[in-house]
OpenMM code with the backbone's topology and positions (N, CA, C; nanometers):
from openmm import Vec3, app, unit

residues = "UNK UNK UNK UNK UNK UNK UNK UNK UNK UNK UNK UNK UNK UNK UNK UNK UNK UNK UNK UNK UNK UNK UNK UNK UNK UNK UNK UNK UNK UNK UNK UNK UNK UNK UNK UNK UNK UNK UNK UNK UNK UNK UNK UNK UNK UNK UNK UNK UNK UNK UNK UNK UNK UNK UNK UNK UNK UNK UNK UNK UNK UNK UNK UNK UNK UNK UNK UNK UNK UNK UNK UNK UNK UNK UNK UNK UNK UNK UNK UNK UNK UNK UNK UNK UNK UNK UNK UNK UNK UNK UNK UNK UNK UNK UNK UNK UNK UNK UNK UNK UNK UNK UNK UNK UNK".split()
positions = [
    Vec3(0.0832, -0.1189, 0.0000),
    Vec3(0.0000, 0.0000, 0.0000),
    Vec3(0.0876, 0.1252, 0.0000),
    Vec3(0.0287, 0.2325, -0.0437),
    Vec3(0.0991, 0.3596, -0.0544),
    Vec3(0.0860, 0.4396, 0.0743),
    Vec3(0.1942, 0.5019, 0.1153),
    Vec3(0.1905, 0.5903, 0.2321),
    Vec3(0.1287, 0.7234, 0.1934),
    Vec3(0.0625, 0.7860, 0.2904),
    Vec3(0.0035, 0.9175, 0.2697),
    Vec3(0.0416, 1.0095, 0.3846),
    Vec3(0.0465, 1.1389, 0.3536),
    Vec3(0.0676, 1.2426, 0.4541),
    Vec3(-0.0389, 1.3493, 0.4325),
    Vec3(-0.0518, 1.4397, 0.5283),
    Vec3(-0.1455, 1.5512, 0.5126),
    Vec3(-0.0665, 1.6779, 0.4853),
    Vec3(-0.1096, 1.7502, 0.3839),
    Vec3(-0.0531, 1.8805, 0.3521),
    Vec3(-0.1635, 1.9847, 0.3608),
    Vec3(-0.1227, 2.1091, 0.3793),
    Vec3(-0.2173, 2.2212, 0.3864),
    Vec3(-0.1380, 2.3481, 0.3580),
    Vec3(-0.2030, 2.4609, 0.3750),
    Vec3(-0.1356, 2.5903, 0.3655),
    Vec3(-0.1552, 2.6637, 0.4967),
    Vec3(-0.0490, 2.7303, 0.5432),
    Vec3(-0.0623, 2.8128, 0.6629),
    Vec3(-0.1641, 2.9217, 0.6358),
    Vec3(-0.2477, 2.9472, 0.7323),
    Vec3(-0.3518, 3.0474, 0.7155),
    Vec3(-0.2925, 3.1877, 0.7051),
    Vec3(-0.1856, 3.2130, 0.7765),
    Vec3(-0.1275, 3.3470, 0.7831),
    Vec3(-0.0619, 3.3899, 0.6521),
    Vec3(0.0157, 3.2979, 0.5894),
    Vec3(0.0933, 3.3400, 0.4721),
    Vec3(0.0856, 3.2461, 0.3520),
    Vec3(0.0109, 3.1386, 0.3608),
    Vec3(-0.0072, 3.0486, 0.2476),
    Vec3(0.1033, 2.9476, 0.2247),
    Vec3(0.2026, 2.9431, 0.3114),
    Vec3(0.3134, 2.8496, 0.2967),
    Vec3(0.2629, 2.7052, 0.2981),
    Vec3(0.3198, 2.6208, 0.2118),
    Vec3(0.2870, 2.4785, 0.2095),
    Vec3(0.3459, 2.4141, 0.3342),
    Vec3(0.2622, 2.3403, 0.4077),
    Vec3(0.3059, 2.2754, 0.5310),
    Vec3(0.2546, 2.1316, 0.5370),
    Vec3(0.3159, 2.0525, 0.6268),
    Vec3(0.2833, 1.9118, 0.6459),
    Vec3(0.2637, 1.8860, 0.7948),
    Vec3(0.1687, 1.7971, 0.8283),
    Vec3(0.1395, 1.7687, 0.9691),
    Vec3(0.2372, 1.6635, 1.0219),
    Vec3(0.2952, 1.6913, 1.1382),
    Vec3(0.3933, 1.6020, 1.1996),
    Vec3(0.3246, 1.5060, 1.2967),
    Vec3(0.3948, 1.4001, 1.3394),
    Vec3(0.3377, 1.3089, 1.4389),
    Vec3(0.3067, 1.3783, 1.5720),
    Vec3(0.3755, 1.4887, 1.5999),
    Vec3(0.3521, 1.5632, 1.7248),
    Vec3(0.2335, 1.6586, 1.7145),
    Vec3(0.1715, 1.6664, 1.5971),
    Vec3(0.0565, 1.7545, 1.5796),
    Vec3(0.0927, 1.8965, 1.5413),
    Vec3(0.2177, 1.9189, 1.5046),
    Vec3(0.2605, 2.0511, 1.4586),
    Vec3(0.2568, 2.0536, 1.3062),
    Vec3(0.2819, 2.1709, 1.2498),
    Vec3(0.2905, 2.1867, 1.1043),
    Vec3(0.4311, 2.2320, 1.0702),
    Vec3(0.4896, 2.1720, 0.9666),
    Vec3(0.6264, 2.2009, 0.9267),
    Vec3(0.6351, 2.2179, 0.7753),
    Vec3(0.7367, 2.2892, 0.7306),
    Vec3(0.7608, 2.3025, 0.5867),
    Vec3(0.8456, 2.1864, 0.5340),
    Vec3(0.8949, 2.1004, 0.6217),
    Vec3(0.9829, 1.9899, 0.5835),
    Vec3(0.9027, 1.8615, 0.5646),
    Vec3(0.8916, 1.8174, 0.4413),
    Vec3(0.8118, 1.6987, 0.4108),
    Vec3(0.8626, 1.5750, 0.4847),
    Vec3(0.9927, 1.5661, 0.5062),
    Vec3(1.0484, 1.4506, 0.5753),
    Vec3(0.9976, 1.4343, 0.7171),
    Vec3(0.9557, 1.5430, 0.7787),
    Vec3(0.9069, 1.5388, 0.9171),
    Vec3(0.7585, 1.5060, 0.9267),
    Vec3(0.6923, 1.4881, 0.8126),
    Vec3(0.5481, 1.4625, 0.8123),
    Vec3(0.5155, 1.3243, 0.8675),
    Vec3(0.3964, 1.3132, 0.9245),
    Vec3(0.3476, 1.1847, 0.9732),
    Vec3(0.2904, 1.1059, 0.8564),
    Vec3(0.3461, 0.9903, 0.8307),
    Vec3(0.2969, 0.9046, 0.7238),
    Vec3(0.2055, 0.7970, 0.7779),
    Vec3(0.1032, 0.7642, 0.7009),
    Vec3(0.0104, 0.6579, 0.7385),
    Vec3(-0.0143, 0.5695, 0.6173),
    Vec3(-0.0568, 0.4469, 0.6451),
    Vec3(-0.0919, 0.3520, 0.5400),
    Vec3(-0.2311, 0.3001, 0.5712),
    Vec3(-0.3165, 0.3002, 0.4725),
    Vec3(-0.4512, 0.2484, 0.4907),
    Vec3(-0.5533, 0.3581, 0.5127),
    Vec3(-0.6753, 0.3305, 0.4663),
    Vec3(-0.7810, 0.4307, 0.4700),
    Vec3(-0.8225, 0.4735, 0.6110),
    Vec3(-0.8377, 0.3823, 0.7073),
    Vec3(-0.8783, 0.4276, 0.8417),
    Vec3(-0.7786, 0.5254, 0.9043),
    Vec3(-0.6491, 0.4942, 0.8931),
    Vec3(-0.5478, 0.5836, 0.9500),
    Vec3(-0.5412, 0.7157, 0.8742),
    Vec3(-0.5592, 0.7104, 0.7429),
    Vec3(-0.5574, 0.8327, 0.6625),
    Vec3(-0.6741, 0.9234, 0.7005),
    Vec3(-0.7923, 0.8654, 0.7178),
    Vec3(-0.9092, 0.9447, 0.7572),
    Vec3(-0.8898, 1.0068, 0.8953),
    Vec3(-0.8295, 0.9317, 0.9866),
    Vec3(-0.8047, 0.9836, 1.1215),
    Vec3(-0.7051, 1.0992, 1.1176),
    Vec3(-0.6008, 1.0856, 1.0380),
    Vec3(-0.5010, 1.1921, 1.0262),
    Vec3(-0.5623, 1.3171, 0.9643),
    Vec3(-0.6443, 1.2991, 0.8634),
    Vec3(-0.7106, 1.4132, 0.8000),
    Vec3(-0.8073, 1.4814, 0.8972),
    Vec3(-0.8736, 1.4037, 0.9813),
    Vec3(-0.9645, 1.4617, 1.0814),
    Vec3(-0.8878, 1.5498, 1.1798),
    Vec3(-0.7677, 1.5085, 1.2179),
    Vec3(-0.6849, 1.5911, 1.3062),
    Vec3(-0.6479, 1.7222, 1.2373),
    Vec3(-0.6174, 1.7140, 1.1094),
    Vec3(-0.5838, 1.8347, 1.0336),
    Vec3(-0.7045, 1.9268, 1.0221),
    Vec3(-0.8224, 1.8700, 1.0031),
    Vec3(-0.9449, 1.9511, 0.9953),
    Vec3(-0.9700, 2.0243, 1.1270),
    Vec3(-0.9321, 1.9632, 1.2381),
    Vec3(-0.9443, 2.0312, 1.3676),
    Vec3(-0.8530, 2.1531, 1.3720),
    Vec3(-0.7382, 2.1447, 1.3067),
    Vec3(-0.6475, 2.2598, 1.3000),
    Vec3(-0.7040, 2.3707, 1.2120),
    Vec3(-0.7877, 2.3344, 1.1154),
    Vec3(-0.8583, 2.4356, 1.0358),
    Vec3(-0.9529, 2.5127, 1.1270),
    Vec3(-1.0251, 2.4405, 1.2108),
    Vec3(-1.1180, 2.5050, 1.3043),
    Vec3(-1.0440, 2.5962, 1.4018),
    Vec3(-0.9190, 2.5618, 1.4330),
    Vec3(-0.8366, 2.6443, 1.5224),
    Vec3(-0.7671, 2.7570, 1.4469),
    Vec3(-0.7930, 2.7664, 1.3168),
    Vec3(-0.7397, 2.8711, 1.2293),
    Vec3(-0.5870, 2.8694, 1.2198),
    Vec3(-0.5313, 2.7483, 1.2132),
    Vec3(-0.3869, 2.7328, 1.1945),
    Vec3(-0.3520, 2.7127, 1.0476),
    Vec3(-0.4357, 2.6343, 0.9779),
    Vec3(-0.4112, 2.6023, 0.8376),
    Vec3(-0.5421, 2.6092, 0.7600),
    Vec3(-0.5284, 2.6012, 0.6279),
    Vec3(-0.6454, 2.6001, 0.5404),
    Vec3(-0.6245, 2.4932, 0.4333),
    Vec3(-0.7330, 2.4273, 0.3946),
    Vec3(-0.7309, 2.3333, 0.2828),
    Vec3(-0.6490, 2.2074, 0.2998),
    Vec3(-0.6545, 2.1401, 0.4144),
    Vec3(-0.5746, 2.0180, 0.4281),
    Vec3(-0.6281, 1.9050, 0.3402),
    Vec3(-0.5377, 1.8242, 0.2897),
    Vec3(-0.5768, 1.7060, 0.2136),
    Vec3(-0.4631, 1.6046, 0.2167),
    Vec3(-0.4963, 1.4817, 0.1819),
    Vec3(-0.3999, 1.3729, 0.1810),
    Vec3(-0.3251, 1.3692, 0.0485),
    Vec3(-0.1964, 1.3392, 0.0549),
    Vec3(-0.1168, 1.3190, -0.0660),
    Vec3(-0.0360, 1.1905, -0.0517),
    Vec3(-0.0164, 1.1234, -0.1630),
    Vec3(0.0647, 1.0026, -0.1637),
    Vec3(0.2124, 1.0398, -0.1661),
    Vec3(0.2893, 0.9645, -0.0883),
    Vec3(0.4340, 0.9857, -0.0831),
    Vec3(0.5040, 0.8520, -0.0995),
    Vec3(0.6321, 0.8605, -0.1306),
    Vec3(0.7151, 0.7407, -0.1362),
    Vec3(0.8368, 0.7638, -0.0484),
    Vec3(0.9025, 0.6555, -0.0142),
    Vec3(1.0176, 0.6666, 0.0738),
    Vec3(0.9840, 0.6122, 0.2112),
    Vec3(1.0487, 0.6689, 0.3103),
    Vec3(1.0305, 0.6243, 0.4480),
    Vec3(1.0230, 0.7458, 0.5387),
    Vec3(0.9713, 0.7283, 0.6610),
    Vec3(0.9664, 0.8417, 0.7533),
    Vec3(1.1026, 0.9105, 0.7630),
    Vec3(1.0988, 1.0423, 0.7560),
    Vec3(1.2211, 1.1211, 0.7565),
    Vec3(1.2760, 1.1463, 0.6172),
    Vec3(1.2266, 1.0700, 0.5204),
    Vec3(1.2770, 1.0805, 0.3830),
    Vec3(1.1635, 1.0766, 0.2809),
    Vec3(1.0465, 1.1269, 0.3181),
    Vec3(0.9331, 1.1256, 0.2255),
    Vec3(0.9623, 1.2099, 0.1023),
    Vec3(0.9066, 1.1666, -0.0106),
    Vec3(0.9113, 1.2437, -0.1347),
    Vec3(0.7739, 1.2356, -0.1994),
    Vec3(0.7347, 1.3439, -0.2637),
    Vec3(0.6060, 1.3459, -0.3334),
    Vec3(0.6064, 1.2456, -0.4477),
    Vec3(0.4931, 1.1804, -0.4686),
    Vec3(0.4791, 1.0906, -0.5833),
    Vec3(0.4361, 1.1667, -0.7075),
    Vec3(0.3629, 1.2760, -0.6906),
    Vec3(0.3113, 1.3479, -0.8075),
    Vec3(0.3910, 1.4751, -0.8343),
    Vec3(0.4052, 1.5068, -0.9625),
    Vec3(0.4722, 1.6308, -1.0015),
    Vec3(0.3945, 1.7514, -0.9535),
    Vec3(0.2626, 1.7427, -0.9527),
    Vec3(0.1798, 1.8550, -0.9078),
    Vec3(0.2187, 1.8965, -0.7661),
    Vec3(0.2324, 1.7992, -0.6784),
    Vec3(0.2673, 1.8298, -0.5396),
    Vec3(0.4108, 1.8786, -0.5273),
    Vec3(0.4998, 1.8254, -0.6071),
    Vec3(0.6388, 1.8737, -0.6044),
    Vec3(0.6450, 2.0206, -0.6444),
    Vec3(0.5733, 2.0553, -0.7502),
    Vec3(0.5731, 2.1947, -0.7957),
    Vec3(0.5054, 2.2839, -0.6928),
    Vec3(0.3960, 2.2373, -0.6342),
    Vec3(0.3257, 2.3153, -0.5316),
    Vec3(0.4190, 2.3467, -0.4143),
    Vec3(0.4984, 2.2491, -0.3737),
    Vec3(0.5852, 2.2655, -0.2574),
    Vec3(0.7154, 2.3381, -0.2886),
    Vec3(0.7712, 2.3127, -0.4065),
    Vec3(0.9052, 2.3624, -0.4366),
    Vec3(0.9081, 2.4813, -0.5310),
    Vec3(0.7961, 2.5110, -0.5948),
    Vec3(0.7916, 2.6257, -0.6839),
    Vec3(0.8027, 2.5869, -0.8300),
    Vec3(0.8146, 2.6863, -0.9179),
    Vec3(0.8144, 2.6635, -1.0624),
    Vec3(0.9286, 2.5744, -1.1082),
    Vec3(0.9054, 2.5070, -1.2206),
    Vec3(1.0095, 2.4209, -1.2771),
    Vec3(1.0991, 2.4962, -1.3744),
    Vec3(1.0639, 2.6192, -1.4060),
    Vec3(1.1443, 2.7027, -1.4950),
    Vec3(1.2286, 2.7962, -1.4086),
    Vec3(1.3610, 2.7955, -1.4264),
    Vec3(1.4442, 2.8861, -1.3471),
    Vec3(1.4013, 3.0314, -1.3661),
    Vec3(1.4094, 3.1079, -1.2611),
    Vec3(1.3653, 3.2469, -1.2656),
    Vec3(1.4427, 3.3302, -1.3684),
    Vec3(1.5684, 3.2930, -1.4004),
    Vec3(1.6436, 3.3728, -1.4986),
    Vec3(1.5889, 3.3561, -1.6406),
    Vec3(1.5056, 3.2540, -1.6627),
    Vec3(1.4491, 3.2331, -1.7958),
    Vec3(1.3107, 3.2946, -1.8122),
    Vec3(1.2596, 3.3548, -1.7090),
    Vec3(1.1275, 3.4164, -1.7190),
    Vec3(1.1442, 3.5639, -1.7510),
    Vec3(1.0578, 3.6176, -1.8343),
    Vec3(1.0703, 3.7594, -1.8700),
    Vec3(1.0357, 3.8489, -1.7516),
    Vec3(1.0990, 3.9647, -1.7499),
    Vec3(1.0636, 4.0628, -1.6480),
    Vec3(0.9251, 4.1159, -1.6802),
    Vec3(0.8421, 4.1200, -1.5812),
    Vec3(0.7053, 4.1666, -1.6000),
    Vec3(0.6838, 4.2871, -1.5109),
    Vec3(0.6293, 4.3906, -1.5690),
    Vec3(0.5976, 4.5101, -1.4915),
    Vec3(0.4750, 4.4822, -1.4058),
    Vec3(0.4757, 4.5276, -1.2813),
    Vec3(0.3569, 4.5082, -1.1983),
    Vec3(0.2372, 4.5819, -1.2563),
    Vec3(0.1198, 4.5239, -1.2393),
    Vec3(-0.0033, 4.5866, -1.2878),
    Vec3(-0.0893, 4.6227, -1.1680),
    Vec3(-0.1697, 4.7233, -1.1867),
    Vec3(-0.2623, 4.7620, -1.0812),
    Vec3(-0.3720, 4.6577, -1.0691),
    Vec3(-0.4380, 4.6572, -0.9559),
    Vec3(-0.5425, 4.5591, -0.9299),
    Vec3(-0.6560, 4.5661, -1.0312),
    Vec3(-0.6818, 4.6844, -1.0877),
    Vec3(-0.7916, 4.6968, -1.1839),
    Vec3(-0.7511, 4.6505, -1.3238),
    Vec3(-0.6257, 4.6091, -1.3419),
    Vec3(-0.5801, 4.5566, -1.4697),
    Vec3(-0.5321, 4.6613, -1.5679),
    Vec3(-0.5359, 4.7876, -1.5315),
    Vec3(-0.4888, 4.8944, -1.6210),
    Vec3(-0.3513, 4.9414, -1.5772),
    Vec3(-0.2743, 4.9888, -1.6734),
    Vec3(-0.1412, 5.0420, -1.6405),
    Vec3(-0.1498, 5.1758, -1.5716),
] * unit.nanometer
topology = app.Topology()
chain = topology.addChain("A")
for resn in residues:
    res = topology.addResidue(resn, chain)
    for name in ("N", "CA", "C"):
        topology.addAtom(name, app.Element.getBySymbol(name[0]), res)
């Protein structure tokens, strides 16, 4: 079976975070609590939902990981990009002038 962890975003600044076995949230995927099987996954997600009610995080959900505790890695490219940022180096992106909120220069 595949291991799963819970990820979310910090409510304050939107940073991608993972729930640890101690019930804290960390930016380090390796420190996340991994579970195997639907009952344990549902229980872990319920704990994360309680943190939503406490206004610590927003949008928690389960993601599949590979590896072992302390060395988790995302299985999907979507999650890797979400956590690590764009796949195109910043030096290859064009400079863009900031635009006003109304969309006009």
